[in-house]
C-alpha positions in Angstrom: -41.2 98.9 -32.3 -42.2 102.2 -34.1 -42.6 103.4 -37.5 -42.8 106.5 -39.0 -45.0 106.5 -41.9 -44.3 109.4 -44.4 -47.3 110.5 -46.3 -45.2 111.3 -48.9 -44.4 107.7 -49.4 -48.3 106.3 -49.5 -50.0 106.4 -53.3 -53.9 107.2 -53.4 -56.2 104.5 -55.5 -58.9 105.7 -57.3 -62.3 104.1 -56.7 -63.9 101.8 -58.9 -67.3 103.9 -59.1 -64.5 107.2 -59.6 -66.6 108.8 -56.6 -63.0 109.8 -55.0 -59.6 107.9 -54.1 -58.1 106.6 -50.8 -54.6 106.6 -49.4 -54.0 103.5 -47.4 -51.8 104.9 -44.4 -51.8 101.0 -42.4 -53.1 98.0 -42.2 -52.5 94.2 -40.7 -51.6 91.8 -41.7 -49.4 93.4 -44.0 -50.8 93.2 -47.8 -54.1 91.9 -46.5 -57.0 92.4 -48.8 -60.2 94.3 -48.0 -61.6 91.1 -47.0 -59.4 90.0 -44.9 -57.6 92.6 -43.0 -57.5 93.0 -38.8 -57.2 96.9 -39.0 -56.5 99.2 -41.7 -56.5 103.1 -41.4 -56.4 105.8 -44.7 -57.1 108.8 -45.8 -60.2 109.1 -48.2 -61.0 112.2 -50.4 -64.7 111.9 -51.3 -65.2 113.7 -54.8 -68.7 113.0 -55.8 -72.0 111.4 -54.0 -72.9 107.9 -54.4 -72.6 104.7 -52.2 -70.0 103.4 -49.4 -68.3 99.5 -50.2 -69.8 97.9 -47.9 -67.4 95.6 -45.0 -69.1 93.3 -43.5 -68.2 92.4 -39.4 -66.3 95.8 -39.4 -66.7 98.6 -37.4 -65.6 101.9 -38.6 -65.0 105.4 -37.5 -64.8 108.5 -39.8 -63.1 111.9 -38.8 -63.1 115.1 -41.1 -59.9 116.2 -41.7 -60.3 118.6 -44.8 -63.2 120.1 -46.6 -66.6 121.1 -45.7 -67.6 117.8 -44.8 -70.2 115.2 -46.1 -73.9 113.7 -45.7 -74.2 110.3 -44.5 -77.2 108.3 -45.2 -76.7 104.9 -43.0 -79.1 102.6 -43.0 -81.2 102.1 -39.9 -79.5 105.0 -38.5 -80.8 107.9 -40.2 -79.0 110.8 -41.4 -75.7 112.6 -40.4 -73.5 115.3 -41.1 -69.7 114.6 -40.9 -68.6 118.3 -40.6 -66.3 121.0 -38.3 -69.7 120.8 -35.3 -69.4 117.0 -35.7 -66.1 116.0 -36.9 -66.3 112.0 -35.9 -69.1 109.4 -36.5 -68.7 105.5 -36.1 -71.0 102.9 -37.6 -71.3 99.3 -38.7 -69.3 98.4 -42.1 -72.4 96.4 -43.2 -74.3 99.0 -43.2 -75.3 100.6 -46.5 -74.4 104.5 -46.7 -75.1 106.7 -49.5 -72.9 109.8 -49.1 -73.8 113.5 -50.7 -71.0 116.0 -50.8 -71.3 119.3 -52.2 -69.4 121.4 -54.9 -65.9 121.0 -52.9 -64.7 117.4 -51.9 -64.4 116.3 -48.5 -60.9 114.5 -47.0 -61.9 111.9 -44.2 -59.7 109.9 -41.8 -60.8 106.5 -41.7 -60.0 103.7 -38.8 -61.6 100.1 -39.8 -61.5 97.3 -37.6 -62.4 93.6 -38.0 -65.2 92.9 -34.9 -63.9 89.5 -34.3 -60.7 90.0 -33.7 -60.0 93.7 -32.4 -62.1 97.2 -31.7 -60.9 100.4 -31.6 -60.9 104.0 -30.5 -60.3 107.5 -32.0 -59.5 110.4 -30.2 -58.6 113.9 -31.9 -56.2 116.4 -29.6 -54.8 120.3 -30.2 -51.4 120.7 -29.4 -49.7 124.3 -28.8 -46.1 123.7 -27.5 -45.1 120.7 -25.6 -47.1 118.3 -24.2 -46.6 114.5 -22.9 -48.1 111.6 -24.8 -48.3 107.7 -23.3 -49.8 104.8 -25.4 -52.3 102.8 -23.3 -53.2 100.1 -26.1 -51.8 97.1 -27.7 -51.4 99.0 -31.1 -51.6 103.3 -31.6 -51.3 105.2 -34.5 -50.6 109.1 -34.4 -52.1 111.4 -37.5 -50.9 114.5 -37.7 -54.4 115.7 -39.3 -53.5 119.6 -39.1 -50.2 121.7 -38.4 -47.0 122.0 -40.9 -44.9 120.1 -38.4 -44.8 117.9 -35.1 -42.2 116.4 -33.4 -42.3 113.1 -31.6 -39.4 112.3 -29.2 -38.4 109.7 -26.1 -35.1 109.1 -24.7 -34.4 106.9 -27.5 -36.2 107.8 -30.6 -36.8 111.4 -32.5 -39.4 111.6 -35.5 -40.0 114.6 -37.4 -43.7 114.5 -39.2 -45.3 116.9 -41.7 -49.0 116.9 -42.1 -50.6 113.7 -42.9 -47.8 111.8 -41.4 -48.7 109.0 -38.8 -46.7 107.2 -36.0 -47.5 103.2 -35.4 -46.6 102.9 -31.7 -46.5 99.3 -30.5 -46.5 98.8 -27.0 -46.4 100.9 -23.7 -44.3 104.0 -23.9 -43.8 107.6 -23.0 -43.3 110.2 -25.6 -42.8 114.0 -25.7 -44.8 115.8 -28.8 -44.1 119.5 -29.7 -45.7 121.7 -32.2 -46.4 125.3 -33.0 -50.0 124.7 -33.5 -51.4 121.0 -35.1 -54.3 119.1 -34.1 -53.8 114.9 -34.3 -55.8 111.7 -34.5 -54.9 109.0 -32.0 -56.0 105.6 -32.7 -55.8 103.1 -29.9 -56.3 99.3 -31.2 -57.2 96.8 -28.9 -57.1 92.4 -29.8 -59.1 90.0 -28.4 -57.8 87.6 -25.8 -58.4 83.9 -27.0 
């Protein structure tokens, strides 16, 4: 099944520490809490410096979407700058992480998977004109990170997307993507076999 997730239908939730907000795009199981999801995808705006929440047993990937970026001090790994030069960062959810932002907030795409149940890969792709797209994982999420619009179509379905919209693909399929200029993130989620 293929599901369009319009960004306009989502609601941002402020962080308890007041340092930013998170807009949840999708998670599984549906309505799972932060301690029980298998996977979760969100968009976070970091407005002030401070610690990240700790997520035991979770693998995380952050990708810069908007703003000048953020410096992350990750326990045991060192200091990393999420910026245009290094726009993607992977780290363990149980690590102590402290974020430092400058005068402007930063907006980041956040992928989290519970490593005992599944894993993920995040890819970034620039589009201009028409191109093919084939899903290859158990579950694939396409997110329009930059660009005014993107058309996603197959022989049976057609979706029009605007910036920050997402499409969730379940199973193998081949699609056509069409945009003037766009940047997409592709999240592939693989479930562990019992």
